[in-house]
C-alpha positions in Angstrom: 9.1 28.1 -9.0 9.5 32.0 -10.3 13.4 32.1 -9.5 13.7 28.4 -11.4 12.0 28.8 -14.2 14.1 32.0 -15.1 17.3 29.9 -14.4 15.8 27.3 -16.6 15.4 29.5 -19.5 19.1 30.2 -19.8 21.1 27.2 -21.4 23.4 25.0 -19.5 26.2 26.6 -20.8 25.1 30.3 -19.5 24.0 28.3 -16.0 27.8 27.1 -16.0 29.4 30.4 -16.6 27.4 32.6 -14.3 28.1 29.8 -11.5 31.5 29.9 -12.4 32.1 33.5 -12.4 30.3 33.9 -9.0 32.4 31.0 -7.6 35.4 32.5 -8.8 34.6 36.1 -7.6 33.5 34.4 -4.2 29.9 35.9 -4.8 31.3 39.4 -5.4 31.1 40.6 -8.7 33.4 43.7 -8.5 36.3 41.2 -8.1 35.9 40.1 -11.5 38.0 41.8 -14.6 35.8 44.4 -16.5 35.4 41.6 -19.7 33.7 39.4 -17.0 31.5 41.9 -15.2 30.0 42.7 -18.9 29.4 39.1 -19.6 28.0 38.9 -16.0 25.5 41.8 -16.9 24.5 40.3 -20.1 23.5 37.0 -18.6 21.9 38.4 -15.7 19.7 40.6 -18.4 18.7 37.6 -19.5 17.2 36.3 -16.2 14.8 39.7 -16.2 15.8 40.5 -12.6 13.4 43.3 -12.4 10.3 41.4 -13.7 11.4 38.7 -11.3 11.4 41.1 -8.7 7.8 42.3 -9.4 6.5 38.8 -9.4 8.0 38.2 -6.1 6.8 41.3 -4.5 3.2 40.6 -5.9 3.6 37.2 -4.0 4.7 38.8 -0.7 1.8 41.2 -0.8 -0.8 38.5 -1.5 0.4 36.6 1.7 0.5 39.7 3.8 -3.0 40.4 2.8 -4.0 36.8 4.1 -2.1 37.2 7.3 -4.8 37.2 10.3 -4.8 40.1 12.5 -2.7 39.5 15.8 -5.0 39.4 19.1 
């Protein structure tokens, strides 16, 4: 849900562009040209990856806190 809501916040054109760039580079942004890397960073900024990581970390911590102790 956390990742999906941020992904859906991008326009269809932006989502398609990110997908195409990562597919063309084989998942390695370093294989992109300087202009494409700059564009990818701009689009990734719209995803607010730092905020997403904070939300995911809070979710993991709550799961660990609920875990029963081993016997």
